C-alpha positions as CSV (number, residue, x, y, z in Angstrom):
1,M,131.3,87.2,127.3
2,R,131.7,85.5,124.5
3,L,130.1,86.0,121.4
4,P,128.7,82.6,119.2
5,T,130.1,80.8,116.8
6,R,129.1,80.3,113.2
7,E,127.2,77.3,114.5
8,E,125.5,78.1,117.8
9,Q,125.0,81.7,115.8
10,K,122.9,79.9,112.7
11,F,120.7,77.7,115.3
12,L,120.2,80.1,116.7
13,V,118.3,82.0,114.4
14,R,116.7,78.7,113.0
15,L,115.4,78.2,116.7
16,W,113.9,81.3,116.6
17,D,112.6,81.0,113.1
18,Q,110.7,78.0,114.0
19,T,109.5,79.5,117.7
20,G,108.2,82.6,115.8
21,R,106.0,80.5,113.5
22,E,105.0,78.2,116.2
23,L,103.6,81.3,118.1
24,D,102.1,82.1,114.5
25,R,100.4,79.0,114.4
26,I,99.0,79.6,117.9
27,R,97.7,82.7,117.2
28,R,95.2,82.3,114.4
29,E,94.7,78.9,116.5
30,A,93.7,81.0,119.2
31,L,91.6,83.4,117.1
32,R,89.4,81.8,114.9
33,G,88.6,79.6,118.0
34,K,87.5,82.6,119.7
35,E,83.7,83.9,119.2
36,Y,83.1,87.0,117.5
37,D,81.9,89.6,120.7
38,W,80.6,93.3,118.9
39,E,81.3,94.7,121.8
40,E,84.4,94.3,122.1
41,V,84.7,94.7,118.4
42,D,82.9,97.8,118.4
43,A,85.7,98.6,121.3
44,L,88.5,98.7,119.1
45,L,86.7,100.6,116.5
46,S,86.1,103.5,119.2
47,L,89.5,103.5,120.5
48,G,89.9,105.9,117.2
49,D,87.6,108.3,117.8
50,H,88.5,108.7,121.6
51,S,92.3,109.7,120.3
52,D,93.6,112.5,120.6
53,A,95.9,112.4,117.0
54,P,94.5,114.6,114.4
55,S,92.6,112.5,111.8
56,R,94.9,111.6,108.6
57,T,93.0,113.7,105.5
58,T,95.9,112.4,103.1
59,S,97.0,108.5,102.4
60,G,101.0,110.0,102.4
61,L,101.8,109.1,99.8
62,V,102.2,112.7,98.0
63,E,104.3,113.2,101.4
64,M,106.3,109.4,100.1
65,Q,106.4,110.7,96.5
66,R,107.8,114.6,97.5
67,I,110.7,112.2,100.2
68,F,111.9,110.1,97.2
69,M,112.4,112.6,94.7
70,K,115.0,114.0,97.2
71,A,116.6,111.4,98.2
72,A,116.4,110.3,94.0
73,P,119.9,110.7,92.2
74,R,120.3,114.1,90.0
75,P,121.1,114.1,87.1
76,D,124.8,116.2,86.4
77,P,123.8,120.7,85.8
78,P,124.5,121.1,82.4
79,N,128.7,122.0,81.4
80,P,128.7,125.6,80.5
81,D,131.7,124.8,77.7
82,S,129.7,121.6,75.9
83,P,127.5,122.7,74.0
84,S,123.6,122.0,74.7
85,S,121.7,118.4,74.2
86,G,120.0,120.8,71.2
87,E,122.3,122.3,69.5
88,M,124.8,120.8,67.5
89,E,128.0,120.9,67.5
90,P,129.9,122.8,65.0
91,R,130.9,120.6,61.2
92,S,134.9,120.4,60.7
93,E,135.5,120.9,56.8
94,Q,136.3,117.9,55.8
95,D,133.1,116.7,57.3
96,A,131.2,118.9,55.5
97,E,132.5,117.9,51.7
98,S,131.6,114.5,52.9
99,P,129.0,113.9,54.2
100,S,128.4,110.2,52.5
101,T,131.2,108.8,54.5
102,R,129.6,108.9,57.7
């Protein structure tokens, strides 16, 4: 099987995009022309009542944040040889003598 050329790939992508838009239009027209049938709507809504899936007790936001925190970059651990952010480095004698030259 040969691979499509770059031009053929572009053509296929454009064709796929156009076809998708046309199918969306057809679907919208079909739904727009459909009469409202409360029995069909009720049947669809009742599917959730008869499902064996456990009911959701949360929106999943907490779980999503937990996953994001696991994936987040972590700061480098503190280096015991370097002074921590709360400590000041010892000043040299020259710095101690001439504070105005800073």
